N, C-alpha and C positions, 0 to 999 in steps of 0.2 A: 600432515595429520594423519595417523592408524588409522583405516578404514575398517571398520566394524563389521560383521553378518550381518545380515538385514534381518534376522530372527531376534538380533540384540533388541533391535529399537519396536518389535510387537511387543516385548513385556512389558506390559504396564505394571506401575507400582499403584500400594493402595492406598487412596487416599486417607484411611483411617489413620498411617501410620504417621500422615503429617499430624493428623492430632494428637496420639498417642506422643509426639515429641513435645508438641503447645503442652498439654498435661501434665508430662515430666516438670517443663520452666514454669509453668502455674504452682506445681508442689515444691519446686525448688523455692521458689517467694513466699511457700508458707500456705498457701489455698489447700484447702482441703479438696480433691476428687473426689467424686463418685464415680470408677468406674464400670460402663455398659457395654464397653464397645470390641474388649478382644473377646474371640471363642474360643475364651480357657473357664477350664471348672475352678471356681474361688476354694474347692476342698485342696486339701494337701494331697500327694498319695500316703494309702494307710501307713503306718508304721512299721507293722510286718510284711509288709513288700520292700520298704526302704531297711528293713533289717534283713532280707533274704539277699538283696543287694550289693549290703554292705558285707555280709558272709561268704557272698562270692568273691568280692577282691580278697576277703581274707584267707579265701582257702585258692584264691590263684587260679579262678578259672575267669581270667582278664582274654587271653589268645583269642582268636578268630576262631569262630565256628563253619558249619561247613555254608556255601552259599544260601542254603533251603534254608536254613537254622538249626534250633536246637530239636531233634528226634523227638527229644519229651515234649518243649513247646506244641509241637505243630500236634501231637497226641494228646494234650492238656485242650488245645481250642476244639479239635476233635468232638471231644468228649464234651464239651462246652455246649455243643452245638447240639448233641444228641441230648443232654440232661436238660438242660433252656430250653429248645425250642425243638424240641422233638424230631431235629432232621439228622439224618446219618450221612455225612460229610468224610469222606476217607485222608487219613491226616497225608498222605503222598500228594493229595489233592492240594495245599496249603503248603504256604512259605511265608518264612520270617521276611519281616523287611525293615529299612530305616522309617518309621512311620510312613505313615499314609501314603505322603508322599514319595517313596520310594517306589511302593505298586503302581502308585497313578505312570510315575517315570516308567515301569517296565513294561504295564498295558499298550500304554503309548507308542514304546518303540517294536512294541511285538507284532503290533496289530493294521498299524494304518505307515503308508506310505505319502510320499509327498505328493497333494492334492487330492487325497481320500479327506470328503468331509461328513462329519461324525455331530448327529443332532442333540443338542442340548436345552434346558429349559433356559428362558430368559424373564427373570431372574436367575442367579444358579452359583456356584462356588468359583469365584473367576481365573481360578489357579490350574485346572482342567483346561481351559483354552489356551492356557500357557504352555504347560506339557504337550498338546497340540501342536504349537506353534515351534514347537525344538525341533519335533518330526517333521515337521513340513505340512503337517495335514490343517485343513480348514475348519474350525468349529460351527457351525451351520446352526448359530442358536435361535429357536421359535420364540416368541414372545407369549407368554402362558400368562394367564388373569385369575382373581379369585372365584370365576367360572369354575376352572379345574381345579383349585387348591394351592395353586402357582407350580401344576403338575405338566407335564407332558403323557397324554392319551395318545391311543392307539390312533384315535380317530384324526389328532394334531399330529401324530406320526406320518402316519399313510398321505394325509395333506401337505406336505415338509418335504418330504421323502426326494431326493434329485437322483440324478444320474451317477452321481460319483458320490453317495453316499456309501460308507461301508459301516457305520457304526451308528447306537442309540447310547446315551448317556443318562443316568438315570440317579436318583439322590432320592432315600427314604429310609429317614424320616432330611428333609432337606434342609439346608444352609443358606437361604434367611431366611425363608418362611416356616421350619418347622413343623410342613404338610408330611402325611404319608400318601403314597399311591395303592389302591389297595390291591389285593393281591390277583384281583380277578384282573383287573385292569393289566397288572404286570403282564400275568400268563397273556393275554393279544400283543401286547407289544412285544415280549418273545417269539412266539410264534411266526410275530412279523418282521423281525430280524431272522430269525432260524430261516424261513421261506426265501429270504433274498441271500442268504448266505454270509450275511454277517453278522458283529459279535453286539450282543448284550452287556453292557457295564453298568454296576448297578453301587453305590456310593452306599455302603451299609454302616458308616461312623459313627452316625448315633443310633441305629436300632435298636440298644440297652434302654435307651432313654426314650420312650416310649410311655403315655400315660393313661390314655382311656383302654387300652387292649394290650397284653402281652405283645411283646415283640415278636417279627414276624419279619422273614430271610425269603428272597427268590428263591433261595434254595432248597423251599418244600416243594416247588414246583415242581411234574413231571419234568424229567431230560433235562432238566437244570445246567444237567455237565455238560452240556453237546456246546455251547456257544454264550456261555457266561461267567462272567467274571465279576468277582465279587471284594469291594474293597475295606479293610475296615480297621481299626486302629486301638493300640493302648494308652488312646491320648484322654477321650474324652466322658465315656462311661469308666473306665477303669481309674481317671487319676494319672495318667502318667505323661503328663505332654512333651515334658523335658528329658524323657528319659529316650525318646526318639523311639519306638518300636509300633509297629503297623504289622498285618498280614494282607493278603490274597489267596483267594481260591482261585483255579484255574481248572477248565477240563486238562484230566490229567495230562493227553495227549500235549499238552502245549508247556506240558514240566519242565521239560527235558534243556529247549529253546532259553525258558524264563529262567533257568539256573545257569546256563550260560549268559547270559544278559547280566545277572547279577553278578556272578563272577570276577563279568569284566567292568560295569557301573560300579560297585560299590563293597565288590568281595565278600561282606557278611553285614548282618544288624549289627547292632552294641550285642555284644557280647553281654556284658553283665547287665541290662537292662534284659535280656534272654531268661535269665536266671530271675530275675526280682518279680518279672512275670509268671512266672510259673507258679508262683504264691499268691498269686491276684487272680486263680480261680480256686484258693481254699473256702470252706465253708463260713471264715472268719471274715476272709475279702468281701467275700462275694452278700455278707449279708452288711456290711457296710454301704457300697454300693447301692443297695436295695435299701438304707435309711436313706442314702441320699438320693436317691431318684423322688422317694416324698416328699423329698424337702424340697426341692425342682416344682415338682407337680405344685406342691403351696405356694410357691411364690411367682410359680408362673397365672394359679387364679389370681391371687392380690392383684396384680399389675393389672387381669384382664378386666378386673372389675374395675380398678383407679382410671385408667386410659381415658377410657369413654366417656366417662366424666368430665374429663379432661378438656375433651371434644378433639381428644384424639381416636381416628376412626382405625379399630384395626379388623381389617378386609376379612380373614378367616383366625380361626385359635388355634395354634402350633397345638401340633397331636404328640408331638415332638423335639428332641433337642434341648434347649435351653436359648428361644430366639423368639421375639414375638417381633414379626414384619407389621408398620406403623404408617398410616395413609397422611401426610401432613397437609395437602394437597390444600385443604381450606383454611390454611395458615398464611399464604399466598408466599412463602420463601422459598426457595431449593433447597435440595435433600442437604449439599453440602455447607452451604450460608448457615442451616439452620443449626448445623452440628459445631460450626465453629460458634457459633452467638450462643447457645445453648453452654459451651465451655467454656467461655472466657468469663459468661455473665453469669454465671449459673453454676460453675463449678459438676457439671455433669456429660461425661463422656459418651456418646452415643458411635454408631457408624450409619455413614450416609448409604442412599439407595446407590447409587452410581456406583459405589464399588461391584453391584452383581450384576452387574447388565446395562445395556440402555431402553429397555424399553418401561418408557416411565419411569422409568430410576431417580427423578428428580422430584416424585412424589412422595417417596419410601425413604423411611430410618428403619435401623436393624437395631430393637433391643436387647442386648444378651443380658437375663439376669441370673448373672455369675456375681450377687452380692447377697448379702442375709435381708432377711426384711424388714428390719430398721433400716438398712441403707438404701435397699428400695421407697419407701416410705417416704423419709428422706427427698429422697431424688425425685419422687412425684412432686411433693410440696416444692420443691426447686423449679421442676417444669410448669406447673401450675400457672407461678408467678410470673415465669420467663415469656409464656406463650399471652399471658391476658392483651399487652399491647398489640396481638397480631389477630385478635379475634373481634 
């Protein structure tokens, strides 16, 4: 039998995908399923953005772009940082990638050798670990709790730093908890990484989806161009998941190496998607996105009020993204079993905490509020009836 590379066995599948498959089977049988599991906005790509993509195809704009992306799009992102966040980010520090996943792959390949350690929070986005495994690096997961808003702190970074630690990987807002890292704390972690001659990688994929405050970026910190790498995406705030487009902000001195890697790994990000994304920064599009952000905030507030009444504890209120991380330990049932039974019995699909790490993962589920409020109300009613026998 053909022997596979060891790394293939290290790449774990998502438990939620088994639930997605089960949900599809139930729907094929005529069951009504409320989908609150997959991290994808339910809003369609705005019509004007779609029209820009169609126009690009009709005009023959379907050939490769430069590996760094369309200059006009890199400039548009730079302008967005300035107009929306008041931060100056030179376009020559920005590169366009095939989804944020493309940026994660580039950063992992650029920064880490086999055996290098990278500090990440547990719970956290699991694909980061898998990209690190791909280059032979070692995820150094740090157990975090509600005491720190499920985020790494400078104190935790200091406590868990090892001789082989070569980077710190943060997410603000985070998946699965939707919590933020205060900029003051981010500044301390950045300084610690810089003093050690290592990188700080910040996932800001949800950073425009924040609710109590205006979006913030690590790039607003002094000297953020020295050792900071920022991942972002057109998937979440910009509602372009299937277009597969993201971007990376890196120190300018590392752009040539990243360009060489991009030329070899994927050549360029999807051309039509890049032309469509130019329209995503128009006043019309931003107006739509801001209305949708307000809608997400209302959905969040609805669930934050409803779930505790059911006996489902919400340890921390999410400040961004579109997820609520719920503690179900009092129900006496593990997260995956809970999700399976909730789907089959009540027709509500949510994600088990075991998809996001190991630290107390069996006691948590993630609910994505990616359905309208009427469907969320239905979901709450169904969950209420489902959990009665466990209370």
